[in-house]
C-alpha positions in Angstrom: -176.3 -18.3 -120.4 -178.0 -15.2 -118.9 -176.2 -13.2 -116.2 -178.5 -11.2 -113.9 -177.0 -8.2 -112.2 -178.8 -6.2 -109.4 -177.5 -2.7 -108.8 -178.2 -0.4 -106.0 -179.1 3.3 -106.6 -176.0 5.1 -107.9 -174.0 1.9 -108.3 -171.7 1.7 -111.3 -171.2 -1.1 -113.7 -168.8 -1.3 -116.6 -170.1 -3.2 -119.7 -167.6 -3.6 -122.6 -165.7 -0.5 -121.4 -168.8 1.7 -121.0 -169.3 3.0 -117.5 -173.0 2.9 -116.5 -174.6 4.2 -113.3 -177.9 3.0 -112.1 -180.7 5.5 -111.2 -182.8 3.8 -108.6 -182.6 0.1 -107.9 -181.9 -1.6 -111.3 -181.8 -5.2 -112.5 -180.0 -6.0 -115.7 -180.0 -9.3 -117.7 -177.0 -9.8 -119.9 -177.8 -12.3 -122.5 -174.6 -12.5 -124.5 -170.8 -12.6 -123.8 -169.5 -9.2 -122.6 -167.0 -7.9 -120.1 -168.8 -6.8 -117.0 -167.5 -5.3 -113.8 -169.8 -4.3 -111.0 -169.2 -1.2 -108.8 -167.4 -3.0 -106.0 -165.0 -4.6 -108.5 -164.1 -1.2 -110.2 -161.0 0.6 -109.0 -160.2 4.2 -109.9 -156.6 5.2 -110.8 -156.5 7.3 -107.7 -157.2 4.2 -105.5 -154.2 2.3 -107.1 -151.9 3.5 -104.3 -150.1 0.3 -103.3 -148.2 -2.4 -105.3 -151.2 -4.9 -105.1 -153.7 -2.2 -105.9 -151.6 -1.1 -108.9 -151.6 -4.7 -110.1 -155.4 -5.0 -109.7 -155.9 -1.7 -111.6 -153.7 -2.9 -114.5 -155.5 -6.2 -114.6 -158.9 -4.5 -114.5 -157.8 -2.3 -117.5 -156.7 -5.4 -119.4 -160.1 -7.0 -118.8 -162.2 -4.0 -119.8 -160.0 -2.9 -122.7 -159.3 -6.1 -124.8 -157.8 -4.0 -127.6 -155.2 -2.6 -125.3 -154.6 -5.8 -123.4 -151.1 -6.3 -124.7 -150.0 -2.9 -123.2 -151.8 -3.6 -120.0 -150.2 -7.1 -119.9 -146.7 -5.5 -119.9 -147.7 -3.3 -116.9 -149.2 -6.4 -115.1 -145.9 -8.3 -115.5 -143.9 -5.3 -114.2 -146.1 -4.9 -111.1 -146.2 -8.6 -110.5 -142.4 -8.9 -110.7 -142.0 -6.1 -108.1 -144.7 -7.5 -105.8 -143.4 -11.1 -105.8 -140.0 -9.8 -104.8 -141.4 -8.1 -101.7 -143.6 -11.0 -100.5 -142.5 -13.5 -97.9 -145.6 -15.5 -97.0 -146.0 -18.7 -99.0 -149.8 -18.1 -99.3 -149.2 -14.7 -100.8 -146.7 -16.1 -103.3 -149.2 -18.9 -104.2 -151.8 -16.2 -104.9 -149.4 -14.5 -107.2 -148.8 -17.8 -109.0 -152.5 -18.4 -109.4 -152.9 -14.8 -110.6 -150.0 -15.2 -113.1 -151.5 -18.4 -114.6 -154.8 -16.7 -115.1 -153.2 -13.7 -116.7 -151.2 -15.9 -119.0 -154.4 -17.4 -120.4 -156.1 -13.9 -120.6 -158.6 -14.9 -117.8 -158.4 -11.4 -116.4 -161.8 -11.5 -114.6 -160.8 -14.5 -112.5 -157.3 -13.0 -112.0 -158.9 -10.1 -110.3 -160.2 -12.4 -107.5 -156.7 -13.5 -106.8 -155.5 -9.9 -106.8 -158.2 -9.0 -104.2 -156.6 -11.7 -102.0 -153.2 -10.0 -102.4 -154.8 -6.6 -101.6 -156.2 -8.1 -98.3 -152.8 -9.6 -97.5 -151.0 -6.3 -98.2 -153.5 -4.4 -96.0 -152.9 -6.9 -93.2 -149.1 -6.5 -93.5 -149.4 -2.7 -93.5 -151.7 -2.8 -90.4 -149.2 -5.0 -88.5 -146.4 -2.6 -89.5 -148.4 0.3 -88.2 -149.1 -1.5 -84.9 -145.4 -2.3 -84.5 -144.4 1.3 -85.0 
């Protein structure tokens, strides 16, 4: 199955751990099984500033670094444990459960989608706390 990726000028993509940046508008066709993250899915260590973002970053590293996945898995479990303890909303806990099930089967790419939902939930909680203050 071929995966077609369209990149804007300057957009990054990670392919099997290699960070690539497009020069000009670029279309890529991936014709075999590889780990791919597009620019909007990539998070830098500096951006991992909240519990949900740290969880996303650890999961992203596990996805793009299969050889180090065991070490990243330990970090994921630690971050997830701390996050679940702080969550009150049932939908956020359900997202954590979906995330954990995907991580348990090493489906890190799909787990990232659940983690993005947790990041959005976390941002909403922080925004409401700022409004209340």
